[in-house]
MARDRENDREN-971391 format. One record per residue (C-alpha): residue number from 0; chain; residue in three letters; x, y, z. Coordinates in steps of 0.1 Angstrom, whole numbers, plus 5000, padded with zeros to 4 digits. Example, Ala and Ser with C-alpha at 12.3 -4.5 7.8 and 13.67 -1.06 7.14 Angstrom:
BEGIN
@roro = 0&marmi = A&vexba = ALA&east = 5123&north = 4955&up = 5078
@roro = 1&marmi = A&vexba = SER&east = 5137&north = 4989&up = 5071
This chain:
BEGIN
@roro = 0&marmi = A&vexba = MET&east = 7156&north = 2427&up = 5234
@roro = 1&marmi = A&vexba = SER&east = 7172&north = 2438&up = 5200
@roro = 2&marmi = A&vexba = GLU&east = 7154&north = 2422&up = 5171
@roro = 3&marmi = A&vexba = GLN&east = 7187&north = 2416&up = 5152
@roro = 4&marmi = A&vexba = THR&east = 7190&north = 2382&up = 5136
@roro = 5&marmi = A&vexba = GLN&east = 7217&north = 2374&up = 5112
@roro = 6&marmi = A&vexba = ARG&east = 7223&north = 2346&up = 5087
@roro = 7&marmi = A&vexba = SER&east = 7253&north = 2323&up = 5094
@roro = 8&marmi = A&vexba = GLY&east = 7263&north = 2312&up = 5059
@roro = 9&marmi = A&vexba = SER&east = 7288&north = 2287&up = 5073
@roro = 10&marmi = A&vexba = ARG&east = 7263&north = 2269&up = 5092
@roro = 11&marmi = A&vexba = ASN&east = 7230&north = 2274&up = 5072
@roro = 12&marmi = A&vexba = ARG&east = 7212&north = 2289&up = 5100
@roro = 13&marmi = A&vexba = PHE&east = 7197&north = 2322&up = 5111
@roro = 14&marmi = A&vexba = GLU&east = 7209&north = 2332&up = 5145
@roro = 15&marmi = A&vexba = PHE&east = 7198&north = 2356&up = 5173
@roro = 16&marmi = A&vexba = GLU&east = 7224&north = 2363&up = 5200
@roro = 17&marmi = A&vexba = ASP&east = 7216&north = 2378&up = 5234
@roro = 18&marmi = A&vexba = GLN&east = 7231&north = 2375&up = 5270
@roro = 19&marmi = A&vexba = GLY&east = 7258&north = 2352&up = 5257
@roro = 20&marmi = A&vexba = GLU&east = 7233&north = 2327&up = 5243
@roro = 21&marmi = A&vexba = THR&east = 7225&north = 2319&up = 5207
@roro = 22&marmi = A&vexba = ALA&east = 7191&north = 2308&up = 5194
@roro = 23&marmi = A&vexba = TYR&east = 7190&north = 2296&up = 5158
@roro = 24&marmi = A&vexba = LEU&east = 7168&north = 2282&up = 5130
@roro = 25&marmi = A&vexba = GLU&east = 7186&north = 2255&up = 5107
@roro = 26&marmi = A&vexba = PHE&east = 7177&north = 2255&up = 5069
@roro = 27&marmi = A&vexba = GLU&east = 7190&north = 2241&up = 5038
@roro = 28&marmi = A&vexba = LEU&east = 7189&north = 2256&up = 5004
@roro = 29&marmi = A&vexba = ASP&east = 7190&north = 2233&up = 4971
@roro = 30&marmi = A&vexba = SER&east = 7197&north = 2242&up = 4935
@roro = 31&marmi = A&vexba = GLY&east = 7159&north = 2239&up = 4927
@roro = 32&marmi = A&vexba = GLY&east = 7148&north = 2270&up = 4945
@roro = 33&marmi = A&vexba = TRP&east = 7137&north = 2253&up = 4977
@roro = 34&marmi = A&vexba = MET&east = 7146&north = 2264&up = 5012
@roro = 35&marmi = A&vexba = THR&east = 7138&north = 2235&up = 5039
@roro = 36&marmi = A&vexba = LEU&east = 7133&north = 2250&up = 5075
@roro = 37&marmi = A&vexba = TRP&east = 7144&north = 2220&up = 5096
@roro = 38&marmi = A&vexba = HIS&east = 7149&north = 2230&up = 5133
@roro = 39&marmi = A&vexba = THR&east = 7146&north = 2260&up = 5157
@roro = 40&marmi = A&vexba = GLU&east = 7165&north = 2259&up = 5190
@roro = 41&marmi = A&vexba = VAL&east = 7161&north = 2286&up = 5216
@roro = 42&marmi = A&vexba = PRO&east = 7182&north = 2284&up = 5249
@roro = 43&marmi = A&vexba = GLU&east = 7161&north = 2285&up = 5281
@roro = 44&marmi = A&vexba = GLY&east = 7174&north = 2319&up = 5289
@roro = 45&marmi = A&vexba = LEU&east = 7158&north = 2333&up = 5256
@roro = 46&marmi = A&vexba = ARG&east = 7125&north = 2316&up = 5258
@roro = 47&marmi = A&vexba = GLY&east = 7093&north = 2334&up = 5263
@roro = 48&marmi = A&vexba = ARG&east = 7105&north = 2365&up = 5244
@roro = 49&marmi = A&vexba = GLY&east = 7093&north = 2357&up = 5208
@roro = 50&marmi = A&vexba = VAL&east = 7128&north = 2347&up = 5197
@roro = 51&marmi = A&vexba = ALA&east = 7114&north = 2316&up = 5177
@roro = 52&marmi = A&vexba = ALA&east = 7088&north = 2337&up = 5160
@roro = 53&marmi = A&vexba = MET&east = 7114&north = 2364&up = 5151
@roro = 54&marmi = A&vexba = LEU&east = 7137&north = 2337&up = 5136
@roro = 55&marmi = A&vexba = ALA&east = 7107&north = 2321&up = 5116
@roro = 56&marmi = A&vexba = LYS&east = 7099&north = 2357&up = 5102
@roro = 57&marmi = A&vexba = THR&east = 7134&north = 2363&up = 5093
@roro = 58&marmi = A&vexba = ALA&east = 7135&north = 2330&up = 5074
@roro = 59&marmi = A&vexba = LEU&east = 7104&north = 2334&up = 5057
@roro = 60&marmi = A&vexba = GLU&east = 7113&north = 2370&up = 5046
@roro = 61&marmi = A&vexba = TYR&east = 7146&north = 2357&up = 5033
@roro = 62&marmi = A&vexba = ALA&east = 7128&north = 2332&up = 5012
@roro = 63&marmi = A&vexba = ARG&east = 7102&north = 2357&up = 4999
@roro = 64&marmi = A&vexba = ASP&east = 7132&north = 2382&up = 4991
@roro = 65&marmi = A&vexba = HIS&east = 7151&north = 2355&up = 4971
@roro = 66&marmi = A&vexba = GLN&east = 7120&north = 2339&up = 4955
@roro = 67&marmi = A&vexba = LEU&east = 7124&north = 2306&up = 4971
@roro = 68&marmi = A&vexba = LYS&east = 7097&north = 2280&up = 4978
@roro = 69&marmi = A&vexba = VAL&east = 7096&north = 2268&up = 5015
@roro = 70&marmi = A&vexba = ASP&east = 7094&north = 2233&up = 5029
@roro = 71&marmi = A&vexba = VAL&east = 7085&north = 2236&up = 5065
@roro = 72&marmi = A&vexba = VAL&east = 7097&north = 2206&up = 5087
@roro = 73&marmi = A&vexba = CYS&east = 7101&north = 2227&up = 5120
@roro = 74&marmi = A&vexba = PRO&east = 7071&north = 2227&up = 5142
@roro = 75&marmi = A&vexba = SER&east = 7079&north = 2262&up = 5155
@roro = 76&marmi = A&vexba = VAL&east = 7078&north = 2277&up = 5120
@roro = 77&marmi = A&vexba = ALA&east = 7045&north = 2257&up = 5112
@roro = 78&marmi = A&vexba = ASN&east = 7031&north = 2273&up = 5143
@roro = 79&marmi = A&vexba = TYR&east = 7042&north = 2309&up = 5132
@roro = 80&marmi = A&vexba = LEU&east = 7028&north = 2302&up = 5097
@roro = 81&marmi = A&vexba = SER&east = 6995&north = 2293&up = 5112
@roro = 82&marmi = A&vexba = LYS&east = 6992&north = 2327&up = 5128
@roro = 83&marmi = A&vexba = ASN&east = 7007&north = 2347&up = 5099
@roro = 84&marmi = A&vexba = PRO&east = 6988&north = 2335&up = 5068
@roro = 85&marmi = A&vexba = GLU&east = 7006&north = 2363&up = 5047
@roro = 86&marmi = A&vexba = TYR&east = 7034&north = 2338&up = 5044
@roro = 87&marmi = A&vexba = GLN&east = 7013&north = 2309&up = 5032
@roro = 88&marmi = A&vexba = THR&east = 7021&north = 2316&up = 4995
@roro = 89&marmi = A&vexba = LEU&east = 7057&north = 2308&up = 5001
@roro = 90&marmi = A&vexba = VAL&east = 7050&north = 2272&up = 5011
@roro = 91&marmi = A&vexba = GLY&east = 7058&north = 2249&up = 4981
@roro = 92&marmi = A&vexba = ARG&east = 7031&north = 2226&up = 4969
């Protein structure tokens, strides 16, 4: 599996494509410096390969690189954060 994710600016989501299928993590940015991570969707054919974790990592690194605070709504991203505490400082209080 290629670990290539990309940001789709027109759709406000991070995407991973493989075997003709697209997994994505939807997000929203606001003018106050917040990034809300709403929802992760991984097609059945891509499940069990760490794609959701890869999307979560990509989104969190994007937030870090752009000095954004993160609001986590997505359970998949929350699960990733519980296993990767180095990103906890990004979560807004």
